[in-house]
C-alpha positions, 0 to 999 in steps of 0.5 A: 047833339050827341057829337057835342056831348061826346066832344065835351065828355072827351075834353072833360076826361082829358082834363081829369086825366091831365090833372096830376094831384100828387106826383108820387115820384117826388121829382125835384124842382128845377132851379131858375133865375128870372126878373120880377116886375118889381125890378129885382131878380128871383132865384128859386133856390133862394126860396125853396127849403124856407117856404112851401112854394106854389109855382104858377105859369100864366099868361095875361090873356088867359081867362082861366089864369085870370080866374085862378088869380082870385084863388091865389090872392085869397090863399096868399093873404091867408098863408103868406105869414105861415111859410107859403110863397106864390110865384107866378111866371108870365111866359113870353109877354112884355114887361109892361103888359105884365106889370099893368096886369099885376097892378090892375088885379092887385097881385101882391105875390112875386110875379116873374117874367120868362121872356125867352120861354126857357123856364117854361120849357124846362118845366114842360109847360104845354098849357096855361095855367099850369101849377106846381107845388114845391115842398120844403125838401125841394120836391114837386108834390103837385103838378096840374092845370088846376090848383089843389084845394086849400086842405092840400096846401095846409097839409104841406105847410111846416108842422108848426104852421099847420098847428097854428092854422088849426088853432086859428080855425078852432078859435073861429068856430068857437066864436 
């Protein structure tokens, strides 16, 4: 029994250690161009600088990724009109599987396919899900296996959008 507790403790500490909630060095994003499941090509540099970007690397078979999509859907619906873009990238999976997965789960954000795995290599992906948040200046301000809380996302929206979100929250509190 002690061995099991010890192993669980090591796994827990490893996950906490690997969770980097804010990258102090403000590493720049790495540009890429990948096909989407909607038959168009997306170039990251065409989005960065216009919106806060959540970059989510995933696999359809991953149970943690599936759980995370519930949160991503909620965040996307709430903030897509407030300068937030979510880009999920499937790694080395066939187009049809990813497309069916997105349809089944009613995912409305951008879904890309990294069939070669080269983009995942550029971002040094070791596990899925792995997430990055890229600010309006093109800096990676978050990297981790778990997504940050909603407050972190709100804090990094543009100043005008932050005010708008806070005003909406205050209205809801009054009602």
